N, C-alpha and C positions, 0 to 999 in steps of 0.2 A: 504494500500500500504506500502511496506517495501523497501524503496530505499537503494541502496548500493553505497557508494562512496569509491573508492580506490585511494590512493595517492602514486605515483611513482616518482614524481618530484615536484619542487617548484611551478610550475603552477597549478598542481592538488591541492597542499596544499592551495594555495590562494583561489581556488574555494571552497574547502571543508570548509575552515574557514568562508566564507560568509554564507554557508548553516548552519553550526554549530551555528553561532551566531543568527540564526533565528529559532532554534528548540523550540518547546513549552516546558515548564518546566517539564512536565511529560513524556518526550520522553524516550524511551528505546534505548540505543545505545551500540555498541560493537566496539572494535578496536583490531588490531593485528599488529604484526611486523614479519618480515621474518629473517631467519638465526639466527645468534648469538644474535640478539636483541629481539627474541621472548619472552624469560622469563623476561628480564628487562621491556618489555612493558606490560606483564601481571600485574606487580606491578603498573606501571604508570596508566594503564587503571582503575585498581581497586581504586587507589588514586583519580582519577578524577570522580569516581562514575559510571563508565561504566562497561560493561560486557567484558569478554575476549573470545578469540578463539585461540586454539592451534591445531597443527596437522602436520603430516609429509608433507602435501602439501606446507607448508611454511618453515619447518625446519626439516632436516633429522637427526640432532644430539642431543643427550642428553648432551654431553660435547665434547670437541675437540677430533675428531677421533672415537667417540663412537656413533654408530647408535642407534636411538631411535625408539621404537614402539609408536603407537598412545597412548596406555595405559600409557606408561612411561611419555610421554609429558603431558598428562592430570593430572597424579598424581603429577608431578613437579609443574604444575600450581596450583593445589589444595593446595599443601603445602605452596606455596607463598601466595595465597589468605587467607588461614586460619591463617597463621603467622601474617597477617596484621589485624586480627580481623574480617574478613568477612567470608562468607560461600558460598558454591555452592548451587544453587537452585535444588530442586528435579525436575524430569520431569514434574510432575503435577504443581508445582509452576511456572516453566518456561512457560508452556502452558497458565496458568492464566495471568502471567505478559505480555506475548505477545498477549493476547486476541485470542488465537487459540482454536479451538474446538477439 
């Protein structure tokens, strides 16, 4: 089972915090933020040991007034992650980590 918890207000945050504190140590998790906070949250999620998700469903802009394609958002996130000394997983590594067939 792969639950998803989304936080849109402080009540949601309280609930998620209760779940996060109960996660097993080997849990795989991701986080994301919307709009102008999408890329800063890429860095935060990586710092906390999580995975990241970006895309135009959460953010339409590469910078103020400049529309972004999905490819541009992924490349920007990749640049951030790699600048922090981490790397993106390959599709095969992702399937293995998530225990998918």
